[in-house]
N, C-alpha and C positions, 0 to 999 in steps of 0.2 A: 518512180519516174515522175516527172513534173506534172503530166496530165492527170495523175492520180492523187496529187497532193491534197486536194480538198475532198477526197472520198470519205463517205461516212463509213467508219469501220464497224463491221458486224462480225460476230463469231462465225467462222467458216463452217462450223459444225451445225449451223442452223439448217443445213441441207438435210440432216437426218435427225432432227432434234426430238421429234415426238415419238412416243413409245412404239407405235405401229411401224414407223419408218426405221427405228433402230432394229427391229426384227428382220426387215428385208434389206436394210441399208440402202434403200432407194432415196432419191431426192425428195424432200418434203417441199413441194412447190408452194404450198400455202405459207409455210414458214418463211421461205425466200421472199414471196410476194409481200408479206407483212414487214419484212426487214428493210425493204426498199423505201427510201425517203428522197426528197428533192436533192439531198446532198450526195446520194449514191452515184458514183462515177463508174464503178465496175464491180463485177462479182467474179469469184473464182470457182471453177468446177474442176475437180480432179477425177479423171476416169481413164483407165482403171484406177480405182480409189485406193490410196494408202491411208489407213491400214485395213480397210474392209475387204479389198479385192473385188468390189462391185464394179461391173461395167454397165453404164447406163444405156438403156435400150433406145432404139430410134423413136419409139412412142414417147418416152420420157423426155428425150432431147427436143422433140418437136413441140411438146407441151411447154417446156421451158422457154423455147424460142418465142412461142406465141405470147407467153406471159411477159417476157422481157420487152417485146414490141409494144404490148398494151401498156405496161408500166412506164416505158420510155415516153410514150405519148402523153400519159397522165401527168408525169412530173416535168415535162418540158425539156428533157435532155436525153440524148441517146446513151443507154447503158452499154458499156463495153463488157464483153464476156471474155475472161481470161481462161483459156482451156489448158490446164496442166495435163499434158499427155506423156509424162515421163515414162509410163509403163505401157504405152499403146502397142508395143510389139511383144509384150509378155502376157499372152492370153492363152487360155486353156480350152480343151474340149471342142476345138474347131469353131469357137465363137468368132464372128466377124465384128471387128471393132468399128464403131461409127463415131466420127469426130463431131463435136458440137458445131464446128465450122460449116458442116454440111447443111445445117438448119438455121443458123443465125449469122447473117453477113458481118455484123460488127463484132467479130471474134479475132482474138490474137492467140495463136497456137504456140504453146511453150513446150519445147522438147529438149531433152538432154540425152547424150550418149552414155552417161554415167551408169544407167541401169542395165541396158542390154549388154554393155561391155564389163559390168561389175567394176567400174573404175570411178567410184564416187569422188576421189580426190582430184580427178580431171574434170573441171567444170566446163565441159564442151557441149554446146548445144545451139539452138537457134530459136528465134521468134519468127513465125510466119503468119501471113494473113491471106484469106481467100481473095480471089480477084474481085469478088463482089463487095468487099469491104469499102464503104464510102469514104473512109478516112485514111486510106492507104498512104497517100503522099505525106500528109501531116504526121502520121504515126512513124513513118520511116525516118523523117527528119528528127522527130523527138527521140527515137531510139538511137540515132547516130550521136546526138548531143549527149545522151545519157552514157554512151560508151566512152566518149571523151571525158565526161565528168567523173567517171569511176576509174580513173587512172588508165585510160586507153585499153578498155576491155575488149580487145580483139584477139582471136586465135593467132598464134604466130604463123609465119609462112609455111613452116614444115607441116603443121597440123592442117592448114588450109589445103595443102596438096594431098594430105592423107585422107580427107573426108570421103572421097569415092570408095576407098578401101574400108573405112569404118562403117559405111552404109551396108556393107556385105557381111559384117561380123555380128555375132550374137552369142549369148550364153545358150546352153543346150535346153531349149524350152521343153522338149519331150521328157528329158530327165528331171527337169524342175517339176513337171506335172506328176511324174512318178513319185517324187519326194512329197509333194502335196498330198497325193492319195495315201501314201504310206503313213504320214503323220496324222492325217485326219482319221484314218482307220484305227491306228494305235491309241490315240488320245481318246477317241470316242469309246473304245473298249474299256479304257480306264475309268470312264465316267465323266469326262470333260464334255461340256456343251459347246460345240463349235460348228460352223458351217464350212462348206467347201468353196473357197474363193474362185472367182471366174478369171482372175488375172493377178498380176504383181507376184512378188515372191515372199508373201507374208501369210501367216495364219492369225486369226483374231478370236481365240477362245474366250468364253466368259470365265471370270475368276471364280474359283470355288469359295473364296472369301469376299465379302462385300468390299473390303479394303484391298484393291488390286495391288497397291504398293506393298502391303504386308505379304501378299502371296508371292509377289516377285522376290521378296527377301527369302521366303521359304525355298524358292527355286534356286536362288543364289547359294543357299546352303548346300545345294546339290550340284554346284558348279555349272548351273544353267543361267544364262543371262537373257532376260527378256525386257521388253519396254512396257512399263505399267501404263494402263489406259489413261490414267490421270494426266499423263504428259501430253497427250493429244486430245484431251477433253472427251475421252471415251471411258468414263468411270465404270468400273465393274468388268472390264475386259483387260487383256494383256496381249501384246504382239510378239509373235515368234518369227524369226527370219529363216527362210528355207535355203539361204545361201550356204549354210553349213554343209560339209561333205557327208557322205553316207556313213562313214565310221563315227563321226561326231553325233549324227542323229541316232545311230544304233546305241551308242554309249549313253545318250541322254534319256532313253526311255525309262530305265529304272528310276532315275531321278525324278522324272515327271510323275511316275506312279507314287513314289515316296512322298513327294510334296502334296499330291492330292489327298493321300491318306492322312497326312499331318493336318491339312486344312479341315478334313471331316472330323478329326478328333477335336 
């Protein structure tokens, strides 16, 4: 969008760049602070995070908001926070999701129905701003222009009428949590090093090989397709999607065990 045209591009993985933060997958506020320059127009935060499944706490988000206000004053321009909340309804263990917009007024919430409805081909969603956003009117106009500029990017009339019904629909979160627990338990027993994500529908184990792409190929030999961590700048990890059905998961377990043994050899 136009108002981001002069943004200083920083790797979005700076949020968890240092070793200690890779272990917790929390935001590395010092790395974000150091990445901000007078050219920085906006930063992007994704919570629940893809691929880590981390949900950033109220304490972390408050500290982020305080830092952004401090840095905005220092560089002489207000930094916009883009809050990617595509998975904000896919949370586990009764965790209460907190949006960054609760803590930082100059926030734009980005949401898509493609995750809760498992319809990634339908790019249906919205951008919302809290009432406290001081640039609401200007941003609303800029968004309208961007919709025109991108070949009339509006939902058709039928989908607009369907939105109240879409709001009530969701994948089975309880069963998704069951699959998370099942896979974490089975993979841990095989020797994989992985954490239990707080949200999303992914697992992010550490690769038994330093070259996560090479390990993904070992899994492919077992008819298991995963995303190597290198693709998302998370070297040494690989991502598993929990959207597979129960029989697919059951059939994959022997393959995960065989690939792990091959990596150890």
